[in-house]
N, C-alpha and C positions, 0 to 999 in steps of 0.2 A: 562821233567819233573817239570815244573816251579816252584816254591814257592817263598813267600815273606812270609820274617819271621822281625814281628815289636814285636822290640828286645831295649831296652836303658843303659844296660849296654853289655857290649863292653867281656865280657869272658862269659853271657848267651847263646849271638850272637855267639858266639864261640868253647861253645862246641854242642850247639846246630848242630851245621856249620858241625862238623867234627866226631857226628854218622850218621848224612842224605846222610853225606858223601862214609861210611865207609859201608851204605844199599846200596847204589848207584851203588857201585863197587862190591859189594853182589852179587845185581841182572841184574848189567846190562842197568842200564838204563843215560841216561845222564839228568844231576840237570844242571838251574840255577837259581843263587841267585837274589834277589831282596829284600833289607836290608833298614829298615827303623829306627831309633833308637829316630822318634820323629809323633807324630799319628797325624792328625786336621782332621778335617768335611768335608772333597776329598778324596777323588779315586784321586792317582795317573795313572799315564796311565799302567807300564807294570801289578796293579789288575788282568786286565782285559784279560791278557795271562800263570793268574795262578791258578792252577786246583790245590792250599790249599796255606791256611796262615797261621801262627803261629803268633798269640798274645798276648803279654805279658798283662800281667793285669794291675800288678801296675809301668806304667806309668804315665808320671809328665804329667797333661793335661790332652789332649785326650785318655783316656785308650784305653787297650784292648778293655773291653767289647762296649763302650762306641766307639765310631770306630765302629765295630765286628754290631753293632744295626745299621747302616749308612751305615755298606757293606749289606747289605739286603734289605732297600731300590734300590737295583743297580741293586745285583747280590747276585737270589736263588740256583748259581749251583757250586760256588766257598766252597769246603770243611776248617771249623772254626772250629780248634784248640788252644784252650788257656792251658795260662802257668804262672803260681803262685807259690809264696806262703804261698798263700793262702789258703781254700779249698770258702771261705766267697760269691765266685760268684760263684759257685756250680752246684747249683740250679736254677739259673740267665743262667742259657747258654746250656740250654734249648728249652730256647723263640729263641733266634735267629740258631737253627739248628744248634752248634756247636756239631764236631766228637766227639771232645773227651775238657778232664779237663786235664791237669798235671797239679800233683804239682812238687816243684822245690826242689833241685838239680833232673835232669829229667833225668830219667834212658834209658840205651839203646832198652829194650826192651821194655816200656811202646813207644818208638819211632820209632821205627822199626813194629812195629805194628799199632800202626796211619796208616806210609806209605805202610803197608803192603793191609789195609784197602783202598791207596785211591784207588793204582793202581788195585785193583784188579776189583774194580767200574771200572776205563779208561779200563782198559783190551775188560772189557762190552759190548767198545761200542767205543773203534776201535780195526784199520785192523795192526795191528801187521809181521811186515814185516824183518825175518832175513835174512840178504840181507850179505855173505863174513865177514865179521869184524863190520859190523856196526848193529842198529834193526832201524828202522823209523817207526812206530804210526801213521799214519790218521785216525781221526775222522771221524763216518758214513759218516754223516752230517755233511757232507767235501763233499763227495763224488757222483755227476751228472751219469756216469756209468761206465763200468769198458768194454773194446774192443782189440780181439786179434791185432795181427800184427809183423808180422814177426815173428813167436815161440814166442809168449815173450803179458802178461796182463799191458795195459796201462791202470795205473787206470787218469779217468780225472776228479779234484775236480772246486773250484770253480774258482782257481786263477791256479791253477800248472798240469802239467798230472808227477805222478809220475813210474816208472817203474819193473814190474820186470817178475820174466821167472816158479814165480809159478802162474803152468795152470786156466786157470776157473774152472775148477774142484773142486780141493782145493780148491781157491780165496773164494766157491757157500761156503765150508764146514766152512770157518771163519767168513764171514758171518752172519747176523743176517737178516728175515725174511723178510725187507721191500725190498731189491734185488731178483732180477728174474732176467730172459734167457726173450730177447722181442723177437731175433734170432739166428740163428747160432755163437761162436763169439762173443755173445756182455751181459752182466751185462748192468741192472733197477734199479736207487731208484725209487719207485715208489711216495717218496715222494715230488718227481724234476715235474713228469708225470703232465702239462696244460690239452693236452685234447689225444683220445688214436685216427684217423683214422680207416680205412687196411688195411695199409699198411706200417706206421709212426705213431710215435711218438711225440707228440712235449712237448716240458718242456718246465718250464717257464723261464728259460735263454734262449729259441726263437730257440732252437737247435734244430735239428732232428737225428731218429733215425730210422731206419728199421725196423722192423716190421712181426715177421710170424705169418699168423692163428693161426699156432698147438698154440704157445705161449699168444696167447691177449681172450680164460675165465681165462687164470688162473690172468691176469694180471689186470684185471675187475673183478677180484670176490677178487684180492686179496686193487680194491683203498678202492674196497665199503669197506671189512674191516676195513680200517680208518680211515671212516667218523664218525664223531661225534655220 
């Protein structure tokens, strides 16, 4: 999980960081921190990688709330959590769809509750693979298709491949309704189907996948359901 923290008091930053690290260790979640001690009306590049932003309200210049209003112009998905010594901005936090508003000094149980909520949302939209001592998380939106090769499942994403010993049947249980079987040993993400032929599926990236007639009715039905 990538976490952005906008906090100008180093002691408050370290206090929050320590609690997040404890939660991450308990849940075996890899964490990457991005810290800014001063905010500007400019989104740092790393913010696009983050799932959650902890923002201090009481910062000089551009405060956490003003920065959050700017974030929402460009990013509707990132979770925003305010932290402040005052409840002054509490009501306004709803305008930027903040997940929570925490009062300082921050309490561990409140920070843990926020992180649990974000993790639950992430897991509903991600494929989580537990392999030996490593946990890999792949967003459903990144997966084009999955196929079997040499008794392994190859997960084809936009920019990479992931290989797992999870069976195709097990993966179907972990994935959502957008993934359907198109051929023996193949699952396809219907969001990336451009055209369906008699024996092949054309994806938006111009790749072609084999298609079995027995799966054709279900694929067409799923694609119809996706139309607005």
